[in-house]
ROPA-135677 format. One record per atom (N, C-alpha, C): residue number from 0; residue in one letter; atom name; x, y, z. Coordinates in Angstrom, 3 decimals. Example, Ala and Ser with C-alpha at 12.3 -4.5 7.8 and 13.67 -1.06 7.14 Angstrom:
% ROPA-135677
+-----+------+------+----------+----------+----------+
!  nr ! rest ! atom !       c1 !       c2 !       c3 !
+-----+------+------+----------+----------+----------+
!   0 !    A !    N !   13.190 !   -5.690 !    7.800 !
!   0 !    A !   CA !   12.300 !   -4.500 !    7.800 !
!   0 !    A !    C !   13.200 !   -3.300 !    7.800 !
!   1 !    S !    N !   12.850 !   -2.250 !    7.080 !
!   1 !    S !   CA !   13.670 !   -1.060 !    7.140 !
!   1 !    S !    C !   12.900 !    0.030 !    7.870 !
+-----+------+------+----------+----------+----------+
This chain:
% ROPA-135677
+-----+------+------+----------+----------+----------+
!  nr ! rest ! atom !       c1 !       c2 !       c3 !
+-----+------+------+----------+----------+----------+
!   0 !    M !    N !   16.140 !  -39.760 !    5.779 !
!   0 !    M !   CA !   15.249 !  -39.331 !    6.887 !
!   0 !    M !    C !   14.297 !  -40.786 !    7.102 !
!   1 !    F !    N !   13.490 !  -40.933 !    6.115 !
!   1 !    F !   CA !   12.602 !  -41.798 !    6.092 !
!   1 !    F !    C !   12.654 !  -43.107 !    5.032 !
!   2 !    D !    N !   12.648 !  -44.079 !    5.443 !
!   2 !    D !   CA !   12.717 !  -45.312 !    4.616 !
!   2 !    D !    C !   11.631 !  -45.425 !    3.925 !
!   3 !    E !    N !   10.645 !  -45.281 !    4.517 !
!   3 !    E !   CA !    9.193 !  -45.363 !    3.889 !
!   3 !    E !    C !    7.994 !  -45.212 !    4.565 !
!   4 !    I !    N !    7.193 !  -44.561 !    4.069 !
!   4 !    I !   CA !    5.712 !  -44.261 !    4.915 !
!   4 !    I !    C !    4.769 !  -44.612 !    4.107 !
!   5 !    K !    N !    4.219 !  -45.231 !    5.029 !
!   5 !    K !   CA !    3.003 !  -45.917 !    4.530 !
!   5 !    K !    C !    1.536 !  -45.330 !    4.929 !
!   6 !    V !    N !    0.773 !  -45.374 !    3.947 !
!   6 !    V !   CA !   -0.563 !  -44.274 !    4.278 !
!   6 !    V !    C !   -1.623 !  -45.323 !    3.655 !
!   7 !    D !    N !   -2.784 !  -45.430 !    4.722 !
!   7 !    D !   CA !   -3.803 !  -46.532 !    4.183 !
!   7 !    D !    C !   -4.977 !  -45.463 !    3.710 !
!   8 !    V !    N !   -4.582 !  -45.446 !    2.164 !
!   8 !    V !   CA !   -5.593 !  -44.278 !    1.238 !
!   8 !    V !    C !   -6.868 !  -44.777 !    1.211 !
!   9 !    G !    N !   -7.143 !  -45.842 !    1.616 !
!   9 !    G !   CA !   -8.528 !  -46.364 !    1.685 !
!   9 !    G !    C !   -9.171 !  -46.055 !    2.773 !
!  10 !    A !    N !   -8.439 !  -46.154 !    4.050 !
!  10 !    A !   CA !   -9.000 !  -45.268 !    5.230 !
!  10 !    A !    C !   -9.367 !  -43.970 !    4.868 !
!  11 !    I !    N !   -8.770 !  -43.230 !    4.234 !
!  11 !    I !   CA !   -8.821 !  -41.895 !    4.241 !
!  11 !    I !    C !   -9.925 !  -41.871 !    3.628 !
!  12 !    V !    N !  -10.055 !  -42.294 !    2.328 !
!  12 !    V !   CA !  -11.398 !  -42.521 !    1.477 !
!  12 !    V !    C !  -12.631 !  -42.687 !    2.278 !
!  13 !    D !    N !  -12.333 !  -43.891 !    3.292 !
!  13 !    D !   CA !  -13.669 !  -44.021 !    4.085 !
!  13 !    D !    C !  -14.250 !  -43.040 !    4.948 !
!  14 !    Q !    N !  -13.182 !  -42.228 !    5.122 !
!  14 !    Q !   CA !  -13.422 !  -41.020 !    6.229 !
!  14 !    Q !    C !  -13.810 !  -39.885 !    5.597 !
!  15 !    A !    N !  -13.590 !  -39.737 !    4.285 !
!  15 !    A !   CA !  -14.624 !  -39.112 !    3.504 !
!  15 !    A !    C !  -15.806 !  -38.991 !    3.002 !
!  16 !    V !    N !  -16.429 !  -40.469 !    2.837 !
!  16 !    V !   CA !  -17.404 !  -40.938 !    2.747 !
!  16 !    V !    C !  -18.088 !  -40.846 !    4.008 !
!  17 !    A !    N !  -17.747 !  -41.165 !    5.204 !
!  17 !    A !   CA !  -18.305 !  -40.947 !    6.364 !
!  17 !    A !    C !  -18.825 !  -39.761 !    6.641 !
!  18 !    M !    N !  -17.989 !  -38.724 !    6.271 !
!  18 !    M !   CA !  -18.317 !  -37.186 !    6.445 !
!  18 !    M !    C !  -19.531 !  -36.859 !    5.342 !
!  19 !    E !    N !  -19.202 !  -37.262 !    4.334 !
!  19 !    E !   CA !  -20.254 !  -37.128 !    3.412 !
!  19 !    E !    C !  -21.568 !  -37.452 !    3.623 !
!  20 !    K !    N !  -21.865 !  -38.598 !    4.201 !
!  20 !    K !   CA !  -22.957 !  -39.472 !    4.701 !
!  20 !    K !    C !  -23.591 !  -38.550 !    5.846 !
!  21 !    S !    N !  -22.675 !  -38.369 !    6.420 !
!  21 !    S !   CA !  -23.303 !  -37.106 !    7.784 !
!  21 !    S !    C !  -23.777 !  -35.815 !    7.085 !
!  22 !    A !    N !  -22.998 !  -35.338 !    6.542 !
!  22 !    A !   CA !  -23.646 !  -34.117 !    5.968 !
!  22 !    A !    C !  -24.875 !  -34.364 !    5.018 !
!  23 !    E !    N !  -25.253 !  -35.643 !    4.507 !
!  23 !    E !   CA !  -26.546 !  -35.941 !    3.723 !
!  23 !    E !    C !  -27.351 !  -35.763 !    4.870 !
!  24 !    S !    N !  -27.119 !  -36.610 !    6.247 !
!  24 !    S !   CA !  -27.880 !  -36.893 !    7.091 !
!  24 !    S !    C !  -28.810 !  -35.267 !    7.694 !
!  25 !    L !    N !  -27.508 !  -34.487 !    7.681 !
!  25 !    L !   CA !  -27.789 !  -33.198 !    8.480 !
!  25 !    L !    C !  -28.994 !  -32.436 !    7.451 !
!  26 !    Q !    N !  -28.404 !  -32.630 !    6.336 !
!  26 !    Q !   CA !  -29.268 !  -31.557 !    5.340 !
!  26 !    Q !    C !  -30.662 !  -32.266 !    5.479 !
!  27 !    L !    N !  -30.901 !  -33.595 !    5.319 !
!  27 !    L !   CA !  -32.228 !  -33.985 !    5.533 !
!  27 !    L !    C !  -33.006 !  -33.424 !    6.694 !
!  28 !    A !    N !  -32.140 !  -33.553 !    7.895 !
!  28 !    A !   CA !  -32.662 !  -33.394 !    9.421 !
!  28 !    A !    C !  -33.344 !  -31.689 !    9.203 !
!  29 !    S !    N !  -32.586 !  -30.981 !    8.502 !
!  29 !    S !   CA !  -32.556 !  -29.717 !    8.418 !
!  29 !    S !    C !  -34.098 !  -29.452 !    7.326 !
!  30 !    T !    N !  -33.529 !  -29.970 !    6.166 !
!  30 !    T !   CA !  -35.268 !  -30.003 !    5.501 !
!  30 !    T !    C !  -36.529 !  -30.368 !    6.346 !
!  31 !    T !    N !  -36.417 !  -31.444 !    6.980 !
!  31 !    T !   CA !  -37.379 !  -31.771 !    7.830 !
!  31 !    T !    C !  -37.940 !  -30.815 !    8.782 !
!  32 !    L !    N !  -36.821 !  -30.136 !    9.800 !
!  32 !    L !   CA !  -36.980 !  -29.357 !   10.481 !
!  32 !    L !    C !  -37.801 !  -27.836 !    9.767 !
!  33 !    L !    N !  -37.279 !  -27.443 !    8.659 !
!  33 !    L !   CA !  -37.901 !  -26.279 !    8.002 !
!  33 !    L !    C !  -39.523 !  -26.894 !    7.381 !
!  34 !    E !    N !  -39.932 !  -28.149 !    7.316 !
!  34 !    E !   CA !  -41.040 !  -28.338 !    6.790 !
!  34 !    E !    C !  -41.832 !  -28.210 !    7.854 !
!  35 !    K !    N !  -41.294 !  -28.941 !    9.245 !
!  35 !    K !   CA !  -42.219 !  -28.555 !   10.145 !
!  35 !    K !    C !  -42.257 !  -27.430 !   10.849 !
!  36 !    L !    N !  -41.200 !  -26.850 !   10.693 !
!  36 !    L !   CA !  -41.253 !  -25.155 !   10.979 !
!  36 !    L !    C !  -42.588 !  -24.490 !   10.410 !
!  37 !    R !    N !  -42.263 !  -24.596 !    9.240 !
!  37 !    R !   CA !  -43.907 !  -24.137 !    7.990 !
!  37 !    R !    C !  -45.086 !  -24.712 !    8.276 !
!  38 !    E !    N !  -45.226 !  -25.564 !    8.888 !
!  38 !    E !   CA !  -46.167 !  -26.107 !    9.586 !
!  38 !    E !    C !  -46.684 !  -25.629 !   10.531 !
!  39 !    L !    N !  -45.947 !  -25.608 !   11.496 !
!  39 !    L !   CA !  -46.110 !  -24.929 !   12.510 !
!  39 !    L !    C !  -46.622 !  -23.331 !   12.448 !
!  40 !    Q !    N !  -45.983 !  -22.618 !   11.742 !
!  40 !    Q !   CA !  -46.146 !  -21.442 !   11.382 !
!  40 !    Q !    C !  -47.648 !  -21.167 !   10.947 !
!  41 !    Q !    N !  -47.601 !  -22.002 !   10.252 !
!  41 !    Q !   CA !  -49.350 !  -22.106 !    9.428 !
!  41 !    Q !    C !  -50.756 !  -22.306 !   10.328 !
!  42 !    S !    N !  -50.247 !  -23.259 !   11.506 !
!  42 !    S !   CA !  -51.105 !  -23.431 !   12.187 !
!  42 !    S !    C !  -51.622 !  -22.902 !   13.799 !
!  43 !    T !    N !  -50.231 !  -21.632 !   13.997 !
!  43 !    T !   CA !  -49.987 !  -21.327 !   15.323 !
!  43 !    T !    C !  -49.851 !  -20.219 !   15.213 !
!  44 !    A !    N !  -49.886 !  -19.195 !   16.327 !
!  44 !    A !   CA !  -49.666 !  -17.827 !   16.444 !
!  44 !    A !    C !  -48.937 !  -17.406 !   17.619 !
!  45 !    G !    N !  -48.411 !  -16.402 !   18.157 !
!  45 !    G !   CA !  -48.644 !  -15.901 !   19.362 !
!  45 !    G !    C !  -46.867 !  -16.337 !   19.942 !
!  46 !    G !    N !  -46.666 !  -15.943 !   21.224 !
!  46 !    G !   CA !  -45.348 !  -15.838 !   21.717 !
!  46 !    G !    C !  -44.667 !  -17.196 !   21.588 !
!  47 !    A !    N !  -45.279 !  -17.942 !   22.397 !
!  47 !    A !   CA !  -44.700 !  -19.703 !   22.152 !
!  47 !    A !    C !  -44.536 !  -19.895 !   20.621 !
!  48 !    S !    N !  -45.205 !  -19.628 !   20.201 !
!  48 !    S !   CA !  -45.021 !  -20.019 !   18.765 !
!  48 !    S !    C !  -43.846 !  -19.429 !   17.767 !
!  49 !    D !    N !  -43.856 !  -18.018 !   18.103 !
!  49 !    D !   CA !  -42.882 !  -17.299 !   17.632 !
!  49 !    D !    C !  -41.330 !  -17.703 !   18.205 !
!  50 !    A !    N !  -41.356 !  -17.951 !   19.339 !
!  50 !    A !   CA !  -40.064 !  -18.443 !   20.004 !
!  50 !    A !    C !  -39.921 !  -19.710 !   19.703 !
!  51 !    A !    N !  -40.603 !  -20.618 !   19.463 !
!  51 !    A !   CA !  -40.152 !  -21.982 !   18.626 !
!  51 !    A !    C !  -39.628 !  -21.770 !   17.306 !
!  52 !    S !    N !  -40.404 !  -20.972 !   16.517 !
!  52 !    S !   CA !  -39.926 !  -20.405 !   15.266 !
!  52 !    S !    C !  -38.312 !  -19.950 !   15.289 !
!  53 !    T !    N !  -38.517 !  -19.103 !   16.059 !
!  53 !    T !   CA !  -36.929 !  -18.514 !   16.229 !
!  53 !    T !    C !  -35.983 !  -19.803 !   16.827 !
!  54 !    M !    N !  -36.217 !  -20.501 !   17.778 !
!  54 !    M !   CA !  -35.442 !  -21.351 !   18.231 !
!  54 !    M !    C !  -35.197 !  -22.522 !   16.978 !
!  55 !    T !    N !  -36.104 !  -22.750 !   16.261 !
!  55 !    T !   CA !  -36.176 !  -23.896 !   15.500 !
!  55 !    T !    C !  -35.076 !  -23.044 !   14.312 !
!  56 !    T !    N !  -35.373 !  -21.948 !   13.771 !
!  56 !    T !   CA !  -34.638 !  -21.392 !   12.572 !
!  56 !    T !    C !  -33.113 !  -21.423 !   13.032 !
!  57 !    D !    N !  -32.876 !  -20.998 !   14.213 !
!  57 !    D !   CA !  -31.465 !  -21.023 !   14.825 !
!  57 !    D !    C !  -30.396 !  -22.172 !   14.838 !
!  58 !    M !    N !  -31.404 !  -23.458 !   14.808 !
!  58 !    M !   CA !  -30.915 !  -24.754 !   14.844 !
!  58 !    M !    C !  -30.693 !  -25.141 !   13.755 !
!  59 !    I !    N !  -31.596 !  -24.869 !   12.616 !
!  59 !    I !   CA !  -31.518 !  -24.958 !   10.983 !
!  59 !    I !    C !  -30.224 !  -24.545 !   10.478 !
!  60 !    G !    N !  -30.151 !  -23.022 !   10.899 !
!  60 !    G !   CA !  -28.725 !  -22.428 !   10.339 !
!  60 !    G !    C !  -27.535 !  -22.975 !   11.073 !
!  61 !    K !    N !  -27.205 !  -23.892 !   12.032 !
!  61 !    K !   CA !  -26.323 !  -24.687 !   13.013 !
!  61 !    K !    C !  -26.162 !  -25.733 !   11.996 !
!  62 !    I !    N !  -27.464 !  -26.583 !   11.858 !
!  62 !    I !   CA !  -27.170 !  -27.548 !   11.061 !
!  62 !    I !    C !  -26.884 !  -27.375 !    9.841 !
!  63 !    E !    N !  -27.316 !  -26.582 !    9.221 !
!  63 !    E !   CA !  -26.693 !  -26.665 !    7.799 !
!  63 !    E !    C !  -25.195 !  -25.815 !    7.674 !
!  64 !    A !    N !  -24.655 !  -25.373 !    8.817 !
!  64 !    A !   CA !  -23.304 !  -24.819 !    9.077 !
!  64 !    A !    C !  -22.564 !  -25.956 !    9.118 !
!  65 !    R !    N !  -23.171 !  -26.950 !   10.128 !
!  65 !    R !   CA !  -22.183 !  -27.604 !   10.225 !
!  65 !    R !    C !  -22.199 !  -28.714 !    8.936 !
!  66 !    A !    N !  -23.313 !  -29.146 !    8.286 !
!  66 !    A !   CA !  -23.218 !  -30.030 !    6.978 !
!  66 !    A !    C !  -22.357 !  -29.433 !    6.326 !
!  67 !    G !    N !  -22.210 !  -27.823 !    6.044 !
!  67 !    G !   CA !  -21.362 !  -27.566 !    5.008 !
!  67 !    G !    C !  -19.815 !  -27.822 !    5.480 !
!  68 !    K !    N !  -19.518 !  -27.691 !    6.644 !
!  68 !    K !   CA !  -18.043 !  -27.977 !    6.958 !
!  68 !    K !    C !  -17.680 !  -29.294 !    6.941 !
!  69 !    L !    N !  -18.697 !  -30.336 !    7.214 !
!  69 !    L !   CA !  -18.601 !  -31.693 !    6.673 !
!  69 !    L !    C !  -18.406 !  -31.903 !    5.217 !
!  70 !    T !    N !  -18.956 !  -31.283 !    4.647 !
!  70 !    T !   CA !  -18.830 !  -31.468 !    2.980 !
!  70 !    T !    C !  -17.433 !  -31.037 !    2.332 !
!  71 !    R !    N !  -17.622 !  -29.663 !    3.171 !
!  71 !    R !   CA !  -15.883 !  -29.293 !    2.576 !
!  71 !    R !    C !  -14.788 !  -29.873 !    3.265 !
!  72 !    N !    N !  -14.772 !  -30.452 !    4.393 !
!  72 !    N !   CA !  -13.862 !  -31.559 !    5.137 !
!  72 !    N !    C !  -13.763 !  -32.571 !    4.254 !
!  73 !    A !    N !  -14.812 !  -33.537 !    3.589 !
!  73 !    A !   CA !  -14.891 !  -34.610 !    2.732 !
!  73 !    A !    C !  -13.832 !  -34.195 !    1.488 !
!  74 !    K !    N !  -14.300 !  -33.262 !    0.719 !
!  74 !    K !   CA !  -13.486 !  -32.512 !   -0.111 !
!  74 !    K !    C !  -12.075 !  -32.768 !    0.135 !
!  75 !    V !    N !  -11.774 !  -32.063 !    1.058 !
!  75 !    V !   CA !  -10.171 !  -31.980 !    1.357 !
!  75 !    V !    C !   -9.740 !  -33.060 !    1.379 !
!  76 !    T !    N !  -10.455 !  -34.025 !    2.474 !
!  76 !    T !   CA !   -9.965 !  -35.607 !    3.077 !
!  76 !    T !    C !   -9.525 !  -36.274 !    1.180 !
!  77 !    R !    N !  -11.017 !  -36.245 !    0.599 !
!  77 !    R !   CA !  -10.444 !  -37.123 !   -0.684 !
!  77 !    R !    C !   -9.415 !  -36.349 !   -1.558 !
!  78 !    E !    N !   -9.188 !  -35.082 !   -1.515 !
!  78 !    E !   CA !   -8.143 !  -34.293 !   -2.171 !
!  78 !    E !    C !   -6.562 !  -34.785 !   -1.578 !
!  79 !    L !    N !   -6.674 !  -35.155 !   -0.454 !
!  79 !    L !   CA !   -5.404 !  -35.555 !    0.452 !
!  79 !    L !    C !   -5.203 !  -36.991 !    0.132 !
!  80 !    A !    N !   -6.301 !  -37.915 !   -0.054 !
!  80 !    A !   CA !   -6.040 !  -39.185 !   -0.415 !
!  80 !    A !    C !   -5.445 !  -39.350 !   -1.422 !
!  81 !    A !    N !   -5.992 !  -38.788 !   -2.597 !
!  81 !    A !   CA !   -5.595 !  -38.517 !   -3.953 !
!  81 !    A !    C !   -4.032 !  -38.342 !   -4.090 !
!  82 !    L !    N !   -3.475 !  -37.018 !   -3.449 !
!  82 !    L !   CA !   -2.251 !  -36.662 !   -3.378 !
!  82 !    L !    C !   -1.369 !  -38.316 !   -2.730 !
!  83 !    Y !    N !   -1.583 !  -38.253 !   -1.686 !
!  83 !    Y !   CA !   -0.688 !  -39.612 !   -1.028 !
!  83 !    Y !    C !   -1.035 !  -40.741 !   -2.013 !
!  84 !    D !    N !   -2.015 !  -41.254 !   -2.982 !
!  84 !    D !   CA !   -1.839 !  -42.131 !   -3.685 !
!  84 !    D !    C !   -1.173 !  -41.918 !   -5.092 !
!  85 !    A !    N !   -0.895 !  -40.580 !   -5.400 !
!  85 !    A !   CA !   -0.106 !  -40.145 !   -6.475 !
!  85 !    A !    C !    1.422 !  -39.911 !   -6.089 !
!  86 !    A !    N !    1.965 !  -39.694 !   -4.886 !
!  86 !    A !   CA !    2.862 !  -39.604 !   -4.525 !
!  86 !    A !    C !    3.454 !  -41.159 !   -4.239 !
!  87 !    D !    N !    2.606 !  -42.151 !   -3.944 !
!  87 !    D !   CA !    2.952 !  -43.757 !   -3.694 !
!  87 !    D !    C !    3.470 !  -44.054 !   -5.111 !
!  88 !    R !    N !    2.090 !  -43.899 !   -6.194 !
!  88 !    R !   CA !    2.655 !  -44.215 !   -7.550 !
!  88 !    R !    C !    4.067 !  -43.533 !   -7.700 !
!  89 !    E !    N !    4.226 !  -42.358 !   -7.969 !
!  89 !    E !   CA !    5.303 !  -41.521 !   -8.207 !
!  89 !    E !    C !    6.609 !  -42.558 !   -7.718 !
!  90 !    G !    N !    6.196 !  -42.578 !   -6.208 !
!  90 !    G !   CA !    7.497 !  -43.186 !   -5.738 !
!  90 !    G !    C !    7.639 !  -44.718 !   -6.343 !
!  91 !    A !    N !    6.894 !  -45.380 !   -6.494 !
!  91 !    A !   CA !    6.896 !  -46.733 !   -6.560 !
!  91 !    A !    C !    7.648 !  -46.876 !   -8.251 !
!  92 !    R !    N !    7.294 !  -46.052 !   -8.993 !
!  92 !    R !   CA !    7.839 !  -45.556 !  -10.530 !
!  92 !    R !    C !    9.400 !  -45.492 !  -10.303 !
!  93 !    A !    N !    9.646 !  -44.190 !   -9.342 !
!  93 !    A !   CA !   10.927 !  -43.653 !   -9.228 !
!  93 !    A !    C !   11.919 !  -45.300 !   -8.760 !
!  94 !    F !    N !   11.313 !  -46.120 !   -7.885 !
!  94 !    F !   CA !   11.888 !  -47.257 !   -7.752 !
!  94 !    F !    C !   11.807 !  -48.417 !   -8.242 !
!  95 !    G !    N !   11.110 !  -48.425 !   -9.469 !
!  95 !    G !   CA !   10.988 !  -49.205 !  -10.746 !
!  95 !    G !    C !   10.083 !  -50.522 !  -10.216 !
!  96 !    D !    N !    9.453 !  -50.197 !   -9.248 !
!  96 !    D !   CA !    8.542 !  -50.902 !   -8.563 !
!  96 !    D !    C !    7.180 !  -51.320 !   -9.564 !
+-----+------+------+----------+----------+----------+
């Protein structure tokens, strides 16, 4: 079927690292928004403040969900890279390389 399948494991791992860094950045943004939200809630009151709090809380939830997806995807990507790497080593051993 296939004589040879070439997989660039390094590029796959690089993608996982990029996803992890993005997740970390999103977590930092979420933390910063939460801190600013608490400051807002302590210093203001009223309809506009409540609306801003609701919108910010919603945004924090979305950011955290996205960070979680990136973290899970990075884990799966690393597992995939390890699988390709192991298969490549097994193949090399099978052919005496």
